[in-house]
N, C-alpha and C positions, 0 to 999 in steps of 0.2 A: 489907606492909613486911617486908624481909628481917630475919631473926634471926641472931644469931651462930651460926656453924657449930659443931656438936658433933664432937669428934674421936674416932672409934671406935678401939678398940685395933687395933694393926697385925695384919694377917693373915699367912698363910704365903706366902712368896715361892715356895717349892718347889711347893706346891699350885697357886699361881697360874700359874706357868710351865707346868706340866703341863696344867692346865685350858685355858689359852688356846691352847696348841699343839694340843690335841685339838679345840678349836673350829675352828681353821683347817683342820685335816686333814679333819674330818667335813663341814664346810660345802662344801669343794671336791668331795669325793667324792659327797655327797648331791646337789649341784647337777648334777653330771655324770650320776649315776644317774637323776635326775629328767627329763633331757632328753626321753626318749620320752613322758613324760606331758604335755608342753606342748600337743599338739594335742587332748587330751581335753577333754570338757566340764568346766566350772569345778568342779563338786562333786567330781569324781574327781581332777582336777589339784590342787585345793586340799588334799584329804585326804592325798594322797601327799606333796606337797612339805612340808606342815607336820608330817610325822612327824619331821622334823629337830628340831622343838621338843621332842619327847619325848626324843630323843637328848640334847639339851642338859640336860634335867632329870636324866637319869641320870648324865651327866658331872659335873654340879654336886653330885649326891648322893655318887657314888662317889669322885671325885677331890677335890672341894672340901669334902666333909663338910657340905653345905648341905641342910637339910630345910625343909619348908614346912608351916605351920599356917594353915588358912583358916577364918575365921569369918564368918557372914553369908550363906552360900549361899542361905538361905531368902528373902533379900531380893531376889533376882533376879526381874525381871518375867517374865511368861510369854511375852512377845513381845520381839524384839530392839529395843534402843534405843541411846542414846548412853552410853558409859562415859567418865567423866572421872576420871582416875587420877593419883596422885602419880608424879613422874618423878625417880628417884634413880639408876637403874642401867640396864644393858641387860637385866636379868632380867625386868622387867615387860613389856617389849616382846614377849618370847617366851613367858613362862610364865603369863600370864593367859589365854592362848588356850583351854585346856581348860574354863575357867569361863564363857567367852563365845564360843560356837562356832556358826557361822563368824564370823570377825571381820575387819574392814577397818581397817587402820592409817592414820592421817594421819602422813605422814613427809616429810622433805625430799627433793626430786627427785634430789639428787646421789647418793643411795644406789643408785639404779637404774643408775648408771654404773659401779659397782664390777664388775670382771670376775668372771664365774662367779656370785658371790653375787647381783649385781643381776639376772642373767637369771632366776633362780628367783623372786626377790622381785617382779619385774615381772609374772610369771604369776599372782601372787596378787591382782592388781588392787587395789593400795593406792591411796589418795588422795595422790598425790605433788605436793607444793606447791612453789612458787617462794618461798623465804623472803626473797628480795630485794625482792619486791613484796607488801606486806601486803594491798593491795586485791585483787590477783589470787588470792592464797592464800585469802583469806576467801571469795571467790566459788567457788573450786574446792571448798572444804570444804562449803559449803552445797549447791551444785548436785550434786556427786558424792555427797555424804553422803546426801542425800535419795534418790537413786537406789539406793544400797546398802541403805538401810533398807527401801525398797520390795521389794528382792530378798531380804529376810529375813536380812540380815547386821547384826551389831552393828558400831557404829563407835567405835573407840577413839581418844580425843583426850587428849593431855597438856596441860592448860590452861596450865601454866607455860611451855610452849613448848620448854624444854630441860631437861636433867638438872640438878638442884640438889644441893648438898652436904647431907650428913646434918645435920639441925637447921636448915637454911635454908628459906626460903619465897620462891619467885619471885612475880612479878606474874601473877595469874590473868587470862587473856585470855578474851574472851567468845565466840570462834568456835564452840566446841562447844555452848555454851548457846544461841547463836543458831540453830545447826542444829537442835537439839532443839525449840526453839520454832517454827521454820518448819515442821518435819515433824510437829509434834504428838506427839513421842516423849518417853518418859521419860528421865531422867538417873539413872544409877547411879554414885555416887561410890565410889572405891576408894582406901584408904590401905594402905601397907605400909612395911616398913623394910628393903627389899632392899639399900639402900646400905650398911648396916652390914657386909654379908657379901660382896657383889659390888660394890665401889666403882665410881663413874663414871669414875675415872681410876686409872692404875697397874695393876700386874699381881697384886698380893696378893689372896688369897682368905681369908676368915675363916670357919672352920666354925661352924655354929650353925643356928638355926631362923628362917627368915623368917616374920614374922607378917603375914598379909594380912587386912584387914577390909573387907568389902563392906557399904556402908551402905544404909539405907532409900532407896527410890526417891524422886526429886524430880520431881513432876509439873510440867508446863510450862503447864497450862491456866490462863489468866488471870494468867500471870506474864510479866514482861519478862525478856529475857536477863540484864540486870543483877541482877535478883532471883534468878534461877536460879544464876548463878555465885557470887553472894554466899552463898547457902545451901550450895552445893557447897564453897566455900572454908572456910566455918565448920566444916562437918562434917569435912572431910579434915584440916584443920590442928589441930583439937581432938583428933582421933584420933591424929594424928602425935605430939602431945605425950605422950599415954599410951604409945605404942609406944616413943618415945625414952627413957622412964623405966622401961621393963621391965627 
């Protein structure tokens, strides 16, 4: 059930404009620089293209004044599984990568059509779904997700499906949990408050420290997808209440 949104303090428009301008410039430059890596084997291509995520981290720190505090790294399983994370910002799409490497994102197919940016994104072999067809999207997540897991890649799923405002809770969908159950993989829940500092909409950036919490693994043995997503939702949303009150 959705909760009333919390209104974070307004951030800096100047910082935000500079930061987003730097994002646009660097993504174009890095995509062009990465073109020679496209024919390489996946591990080399992936390593090189995702260096841009490191660049984004530095831009967020230097221009945006955004730092990160991570707790719960010891909870990560020893083998890749499914990550079910809160979705408030663009931050988590890029910046959870070093914690779960290599990583496959589940994302909307339209992103691959963006000039330059989509070229590099497609070479990272994401699971690009058609959001207009729920049945087709679920089939792609399960089929391609199991393949990625067998290849030793983490699969990142945002169970709410889209970014939600700070303080809000979207409807948790079972696709990621179903994938984990079918593959016999673990689920690692992740909560964070990135939306306070890098909002889902607008250009303002608010300096501060993003709090990331990696929860205890949720096993899928003898559990239904409904039970797995219920446990995931309970942990993430209870942790979000703590983070929103920090």
